[in-house]
C-alpha positions in Angstrom: 0.0 0.0 0.0 1.2 3.5 -0.9 1.0 6.3 1.7 -0.7 9.6 0.8 -0.7 13.0 2.5 -3.2 15.8 2.0 -2.5 19.6 2.5 -5.6 21.9 2.1 -6.5 25.0 4.0 -10.2 24.7 3.4 -11.3 22.2 6.0 -14.5 21.2 4.2 -12.6 20.2 1.1 -9.9 18.5 3.1 -12.4 16.5 5.2 -14.5 15.6 2.1 -11.5 14.2 0.3 -10.2 12.4 3.3 -13.5 10.7 4.1 -15.1 10.0 0.7 -12.2 8.8 -1.4 -11.9 5.0 -1.2 -8.1 5.2 -0.6 -7.5 1.5 0.2 -9.5 0.3 -2.7 -7.0 2.0 -5.0 -3.9 0.9 -3.1 -3.4 3.8 -0.7 -3.3 4.5 3.0 -4.3 8.0 4.1 -1.3 8.8 6.3 -1.9 12.4 7.3 -3.3 15.9 6.7 -2.5 19.6 7.4 -4.1 23.0 6.8 -1.0 24.7 5.4 2.5 24.0 4.2 4.3 25.1 7.4 2.3 22.6 9.5 2.6 20.0 6.8 6.4 19.9 6.3 7.4 18.3 9.7 4.6 15.8 9.3 5.7 14.9 5.8 9.3 14.4 7.1 7.9 12.1 9.8 5.5 10.0 7.7 7.4 10.1 4.4 4.4 9.6 2.1 4.6 8.3 -1.4 2.2 10.9 -2.8 1.6 14.5 -1.6 -1.6 16.3 -2.6 -1.5 20.0 -1.9 -3.4 23.1 -2.6 -1.5 26.1 -4.1 -3.0 29.0 -2.2 -2.5 28.6 1.5 -1.5 30.9 4.4 2.1 30.8 5.9 3.5 28.5 3.2 1.9 28.0 -0.1 1.8 24.8 -2.1 4.5 25.7 -4.6 7.0 26.6 -1.8 6.1 23.3 0.0 6.5 21.3 -3.2 9.9 22.8 -3.9 11.1 21.9 -0.4 9.6 18.4 -0.6 11.1 17.8 -4.0 14.6 18.7 -2.7 14.3 16.4 0.3 12.3 13.5 -1.2 12.9 13.5 -5.0 11.0 10.2 -5.4 7.8 11.6 -3.8 5.0 12.3 -6.3 3.3 15.7 -6.0 -0.2 16.6 -7.1 -1.0 20.3 -7.1 -4.7 21.4 -6.8 -5.8 24.9 -7.5 -8.9 27.0 -8.1 -7.1 29.2 -10.5 -6.7 28.4 -14.2 -3.4 30.3 -14.2 -0.7 29.4 -16.7 2.0 30.9 -14.4 1.1 28.6 -11.6 1.2 25.6 -14.0 4.6 26.8 -15.4 6.1 27.1 -11.9 4.7 23.7 -10.9 6.3 22.0 -13.9 9.6 23.7 -13.2 9.6 22.5 -9.6 8.9 18.9 -10.7 5.2 18.5 -9.8 3.7 15.4 -11.3 0.1 16.5 -11.8 -1.8 19.8 -11.8 -5.6 19.6 -11.1 -8.1 22.4 -11.1 -10.9 22.9 -8.6 -13.6 21.8 -8.3 -12.0 18.3 -8.3 -14.2 15.5 -9.4 -13.8 12.1 -7.8 -13.3 10.5 -11.1 -10.4 12.8 -12.1 -8.7 12.3 -8.8 -9.0 8.5 -8.9 -7.6 8.5 -12.4 -4.6 10.5 -11.2 -4.1 8.1 -8.2 -4.2 5.1 -10.5 -1.7 6.6 -12.9 0.7 7.6 -10.0 0.4 4.1 -8.5 1.4 2.5 -11.8 4.3 5.0 -12.2 5.6 4.5 -8.6 5.4 0.7 -8.9 7.2 0.9 -12.3 10.0 3.0 -10.9 10.4 0.7 -7.9 10.6 -2.3 -10.1 13.2 -0.5 -12.2 15.2 0.3 -9.1 14.9 -3.3 -8.0 16.1 -4.5 -11.4 19.0 -2.1 -11.3 20.0 -3.3 -7.8 19.7 -6.9 -8.9 21.7 -6.2 -12.0 24.4 -4.5 -9.9 24.5 -7.3 -7.5 24.6 -10.0 -10.1 27.1 -8.2 -12.2 29.6 -7.3 -9.6 32.1 -9.8 -11.0 31.4 -8.2 -14.5 32.1 -4.7 -13.2 35.1 -5.8 -11.2 37.3 -6.1 -14.3 36.5 -2.6 -15.5 36.8 -1.2 -12.0 40.2 -2.8 -11.5 41.5 -1.2 -14.7 40.1 2.1 -13.5 41.6 1.9 -10.1 44.9 0.8 -11.5 45.0 4.1 -13.4 44.0 6.0 -10.2 46.7 4.5 -7.9 49.4 4.8 -10.5 48.7 8.5 -10.8 47.6 8.4 -14.4 44.4 10.3 -14.0 43.7 13.9 -12.8 41.0 14.5 -10.3 38.7 15.7 -13.0 39.4 12.6 -15.1 38.8 10.4 -12.0 35.3 11.9 -11.5 34.4 11.7 -15.2 35.4 8.1 -15.5 33.7 7.2 -12.2 30.5 8.7 -13.5 30.6 6.6 -16.6 31.2 3.4 -14.5 28.4 4.4 -12.1 30.8 4.7 -9.2 30.1 7.3 -6.5 33.5 8.6 -5.2 32.2 11.7 -3.4 33.4 11.8 0.2 35.4 13.8 2.7 38.0 11.2 3.3 39.4 8.0 1.8 41.6 5.0 2.6 42.3 1.6 1.1 42.3 -1.9 2.5 43.5 -5.3 1.3 42.2 -8.7 2.4 42.7 -12.2 1.1 40.2 -14.9 0.1 41.1 -18.5 0.0 43.1 -20.0 -1.5 46.2 -17.9 -0.7 48.2 -19.6 -3.4 48.0 -18.2 -6.9 50.0 -21.2 -8.4 47.6 -23.8 -6.9 44.2 -24.5 -8.3 42.8 -25.9 -5.1 39.8 -28.2 -5.1 36.3 -26.9 -4.6 35.3 -26.4 -1.0 31.9 -25.4 0.2 33.2 -23.6 3.3 35.6 -21.6 1.1 32.8 -20.7 -1.3 30.7 -19.6 1.6 33.6 -17.5 3.0 34.0 -15.8 -0.4 30.3 -15.1 -0.8 30.0 -13.8 2.8 33.0 -11.5 2.5 32.0 -10.1 -0.9 28.3 -9.8 0.1 29.2 -7.7 3.1 31.4 -5.2 1.2 29.0 -5.0 -1.7 26.2 -4.1 0.6 27.5 -0.8 1.9 28.1 2.3 -0.3 31.0 3.3 2.0 33.0 0.4 0.5 34.0 0.1 -3.2 35.2 -3.5 -3.8 37.4 -4.8 -6.5 39.6 -7.8 -7.1 43.3 -6.9 -7.1 44.8 -10.2 -8.1 44.1 -14.0 -7.9 44.0 -14.0 -4.1 43.6 -10.4 -3.0 40.6 -8.0 -2.9 41.1 -4.3 -2.5 38.5 -2.0 -0.8 38.3 1.7 -1.2 36.8 3.1 2.1 35.1 6.5 1.8 33.1 8.7 4.1 33.2 11.6 6.5 36.5 12.0 8.3 34.9 11.3 11.6 33.7 7.8 10.4 37.0 6.5 8.9 38.1 4.8 12.1 34.7 3.1 12.4 34.7 2.0 8.7 38.3 0.6 9.1 37.3 -1.3 12.2 34.2 -2.7 10.6 36.2 -3.8 7.6 38.7 -5.6 9.9 36.0 -7.1 12.1 34.1 -8.4 9.0 37.1 -10.3 7.7 37.9 -11.7 11.1 34.3 -12.8 11.8 33.8 -14.5 8.4 37.0 -16.4 8.7 36.1 -17.5 12.2 32.8 -18.7 10.9 33.8 -20.4 7.6 37.5 -21.1 7.8 38.6 -21.1 11.5 41.8 -23.0 10.8 43.0 -20.7 8.1 45.1 -17.6 8.5 43.5 -14.3 7.5 45.0 -10.8 7.0 43.7 -7.3 6.6 45.9 -4.3 5.8 44.4 -0.8 6.1 46.2 2.5 5.3 46.0 5.9 6.8 43.0 8.1 5.7 43.6 10.9 3.1 41.2 13.8 2.3 42.1 13.9 -1.4 41.5 11.6 -4.3 44.8 12.9 -5.8 46.7 11.3 -2.9 45.3 7.8 -3.3 48.5 6.7 -5.1 50.4 7.3 -1.8 47.7 5.6 0.2 47.9 2.6 -2.1 51.6 2.4 -1.9 51.4 2.4 1.9 48.7 -0.3 2.1 50.7 -2.4 -0.4 53.7 -2.2 1.8 51.6 -3.1 4.9 50.2 -6.1 2.9 53.8 -7.4 2.4 54.1 -7.9 6.1 51.8 -10.9 6.1 54.9 -12.8 5.0 57.3 -11.0 7.4 55.0 -11.1 10.4 52.7 -14.1 9.7 51.2 -14.1 13.2 50.1 -10.5 12.8 46.6 -10.6 11.2 45.8 -6.9 11.3 48.4 -4.8 9.4 48.2 -1.1 10.3 50.8 1.6 10.1 51.0 1.7 13.9 51.1 -2.0 14.5 53.7 -2.7 11.8 55.9 0.2 12.9 55.8 -1.1 16.5 56.6 -4.6 15.5 59.4 -3.8 13.0 61.1 -0.9 14.8 64.8 -0.8 14.2 67.6 0.0 16.6 70.9 1.8 16.0 73.1 -1.1 17.0 74.3 -2.8 13.8 75.3 -6.1 15.5 73.3 -9.3 14.9 72.6 -9.6 18.7 69.5 -7.5 18.4 68.0 -9.1 15.3 64.8 -11.0 15.8 65.5 -14.4 14.1 61.9 -14.7 13.1 62.5 -11.9 10.6 64.9 -14.2 8.6 62.8 -17.4 8.9 63.2 -19.2 5.5 59.4 -19.7 5.6 59.1 -16.0 4.7 60.7 -16.4 1.3 59.0 -19.8 0.7 55.6 -18.1 1.4 56.3 -15.4 -1.1 57.3 -17.9 -3.8 54.1 -19.8 -3.2 51.5 -17.0 -2.9 52.8 -13.5 -3.8 51.9 -11.9 -7.0 54.5 -10.2 -9.2 53.0 -6.8 -8.5 53.6 -7.3 -4.8 57.3 -8.1 -5.1 58.7 -4.5 -5.0 56.8 -3.6 -1.9 57.7 -6.9 -0.2 61.4 -6.6 -0.9 61.5 -3.0 0.3 59.7 -3.9 3.6 61.7 -7.1 4.0 65.0 -5.2 3.8 63.6 -2.5 6.1 62.6 -5.1 8.7 66.3 -6.3 9.0 67.9 -2.9 8.5 69.8 -3.1 11.7 71.8 -6.1 10.5 72.6 -4.9 7.0 76.0 -3.6 8.1 77.1 -7.2 8.6 78.6 -8.7 5.4 78.0 -12.3 6.5 74.4 -11.6 7.2 73.9 -10.1 3.7 75.6 -13.1 2.2 73.3 -15.4 4.3 70.2 -13.7 2.9 71.4 -14.0 -0.7 72.5 -17.6 -0.4 69.3 -18.6 1.4 67.2 -17.1 -1.4 69.4 -18.7 -4.1 69.1 -22.2 -2.6 65.3 -21.8 -2.0 64.9 -20.7 -5.6 66.9 -23.6 -6.9 64.8 -26.0 -4.8 61.6 -24.5 -6.2 62.9 -24.7 -9.8 63.8 -28.4 -9.3 60.3 -29.0 -8.0 59.0 -27.6 -11.3 61.4 -29.8 -13.4 63.8 -26.9 -14.2 67.5 -27.3 -13.7 69.6 -24.8 -11.8 71.5 -23.9 -14.9 68.4 -23.2 -16.9 66.8 -21.3 -14.0 69.7 -18.9 -13.3 70.7 -18.3 -16.9 70.5 -14.6 -17.7 70.3 -13.3 -14.2 72.7 -10.4 -13.8 72.9 -10.0 -10.0 74.2 -13.5 -9.1 77.8 -12.3 -8.9 76.9 -10.2 -5.8 77.4 -13.3 -3.7 80.8 -12.9 -2.0 80.9 -9.1 -2.3 80.0 -6.4 0.1 76.6 -5.1 -0.9 74.4 -2.1 -0.1 70.7 -2.2 0.7 70.1 -1.2 -3.0 72.2 -4.1 -4.2 70.4 -6.5 -2.0 67.1 -5.2 -3.2 68.0 -5.7 -6.8 69.3 -9.3 -6.1 66.1 -10.3 -4.2 63.8 -8.7 -6.7 65.4 -10.4 -9.7 65.5 -13.9 -8.3 62.0 -13.7 -6.8 60.6 -12.4 -10.1 62.1 -15.3 -12.0 60.6 -17.8 -9.5 57.1 -16.2 -9.8 57.3 -16.1 -13.6 58.1 -19.9 -13.6 55.3 -20.6 -11.1 52.7 -18.6 -13.0 53.8 -20.1 -16.4 53.0 -23.6 -15.1 49.8 -22.3 -13.4 48.7 -20.8 -16.7 48.7 -24.2 -18.4 46.6 -25.5 -15.6 44.2 -22.5 -16.0 43.7 -23.3 -19.6 42.6 -26.9 -18.8 40.2 -25.8 -16.1 38.8 -23.0 -18.1 38.0 -25.3 -21.0 36.1 -27.6 -18.7 34.3 -24.6 -17.1 33.4 -23.0 -20.5 32.1 -26.3 -21.8 29.9 -26.8 -18.7 28.6 -23.2 -19.0 27.9 -23.6 -22.7 25.7 -26.6 -21.9 23.9 -25.0 -18.9 23.7 -21.3 -19.4 20.0 -21.3 -20.1 19.4 -22.7 -16.5 18.3 -19.8 -14.3 20.1 -21.3 -11.2 23.5 -21.5 -12.9 26.1 -20.0 -10.5 29.9 -19.6 -10.1 29.8 -22.0 -7.2 28.0 -24.6 -9.3 30.5 -24.4 -12.1 33.5 -24.4 -9.7 32.1 -27.5 -8.0 31.6 -29.3 -11.3 35.2 -28.8 -12.4 36.5 -29.2 -8.8 38.4 -26.0 -8.3 37.8 -23.2 -5.7 35.2 -20.7 -6.6 37.6 -17.8 -5.9 40.2 -19.3 -8.2 37.7 -19.8 -11.0 36.4 -16.3 -10.6 39.9 -14.9 -10.7 41.2 -16.8 -13.7 38.1 -16.0 -15.8 39.0 -12.3 -15.8 42.8 -12.9 -15.9 42.9 -15.4 -18.7 39.8 -14.6 -20.8 39.6 -10.8 -20.2 35.9 -11.3 -19.2 34.4 -12.4 -15.9 32.2 -15.3 -15.2 29.0 -13.2 -15.1 29.9 -11.4 -18.2 30.5 -14.6 -20.0 27.2 -16.1 -19.0 25.3 -12.9 -19.7 26.9 -12.7 -23.1 25.9 -16.2 -23.9 22.3 -15.5 -22.9 22.0 -12.3 -24.8 23.4 -13.9 -28.0 20.8 -16.6 -27.8 18.1 -14.1 -27.0 19.0 -12.1 -30.1 18.9 -15.2 -32.3 15.5 -16.2 -31.0 14.2 -12.6 -31.5 15.4 -12.7 -35.1 14.4 -16.1 -36.1 11.3 -17.0 -34.1 7.9 -15.5 -33.2 8.4 -16.1 -29.5 7.2 -13.3 -27.3 9.7 -11.5 -25.2 8.6 -13.4 -22.0 9.0 -16.7 -23.8 12.5 -15.7 -25.0 13.4 -14.7 -21.4 12.5 -18.1 -20.1 14.3 -19.8 -22.9 17.6 -18.1 -22.2 17.5 -18.4 -18.4 15.4 -15.5 -16.9 12.2 -16.3 -15.2 11.2 -12.7 -14.8 10.5 -11.2 -18.3 10.6 -7.7 -17.0 14.1 -8.2 -15.7 15.1 -9.8 -18.9 13.9 -6.8 -20.9 15.7 -4.5 -18.4 19.0 -6.5 -18.8 18.7 -6.7 -22.5 18.4 -2.9 -22.8 21.2 -2.4 -20.3 23.6 -4.7 -22.1 22.5 -4.3 -25.8 21.4 -0.7 -25.8 17.8 -1.3 -26.9 14.7 -3.2 -25.9 13.9 -6.7 -27.2 11.0 -5.2 -29.2 13.2 -2.6 -30.9 15.8 -5.2 -31.7 13.2 -7.5 -33.3 12.0 -4.5 -35.3 15.5 -3.8 -36.6 15.8 -0.5 -34.8 19.2 -1.5 -33.4 21.9 -4.0 -34.2 
């Protein structure tokens, strides 16, 4: 039922309309009345009606002034102006304000009921459209992730001016308006890009729960950053940034405790910044924080203050003060197994920084270089690659045995780790191709089923849902949802061209039970309605 509010200074007219119109019969609830605009405004704010009927000429605040204020505060509210004056200027002002209907006194019951029926149909249509749009955004988050990722890569690399950021965000339907911003990273199982882990229902539930939370709130803008990592742009008033950061951390902790209590989880959150133009610095900071999940594996929450405290350096250059956990061989092994190539520069910088107090020791630097060399050789052997083949072409190997600076050590670590990850990802890519062929074949045979989902396909080919989602966009340049939607739209266009099926029948045939949503989605993705497409009005 829709709520309606009446404002009329003539009590006889107001009471007659209130008591004689069969509101409920036409889908309305009479939610309130007032004798002038000044008295009506606070009541309207309280009851939030769907339709406002107001006279024009009233004391204290007339109907046009009231309508203008209501339209600013409640743009979706429908406004009907009634007047005893056939005055073009009133009508012109009403149209300018955004009034939906303009009725002249004396109002006939028939005329008012016709208006109410029209407005009810309009409101329900708009609500359905908003519902379809919300459903589309929810279902197409994976589809939008790929475009968003490219957009945010350009932002954090400093390629876009503030004006260009806002222009592109508008085209992508991303609202970036806020007082303050920061970024966060969190991981979703599996945390191993080179390993296509088997499908797991708890892991799928974890992924759905995490993504569902961040997609629910406008203060968070979610995007996949790589195979195992999601990035979140947090935006809001400066006074709320601490709350938003805490809620982000608590969400990841809670969902892991619920669905994967035995798995390690990490969240990195940077410092807030008041400018979009400083997001590249914010991103660099959170990337460096994210690297500490290898250096400090027991520290789940990675913040500037906690990492600074845990990795503070002293002035004594002896090895006596070095925490041996900082040179645990498992750190480099973990990087080889799960880091992405994009993460390496940040990791190497922070790894060197974490052991800075010991870099004056030549034996210590030699130890680090040899430890990495042997670890890399073991990894290459596990992939069937000889040491000679693996190390051929590396230019920094001759640093072993020499005194090195922090910059030399950085170049050495970065070169060898990059070679390891390239080898790992090369082998993973061949695995991806096999899995994607199986997944694509299954989708091709089932895309007309309404219940088809990422989890269903992942289970069918026995790989994790997160892995399947990631490799779709990485290997094919399209996401799972985009692929399925594209298949359905192509079949829909074929049926519209070659058969006499009605739009509703076509919708069911391609996997959409709701014909209205199908029409909405067809227009959203193809640029025209199914009827216009059938009529040859668009390609």
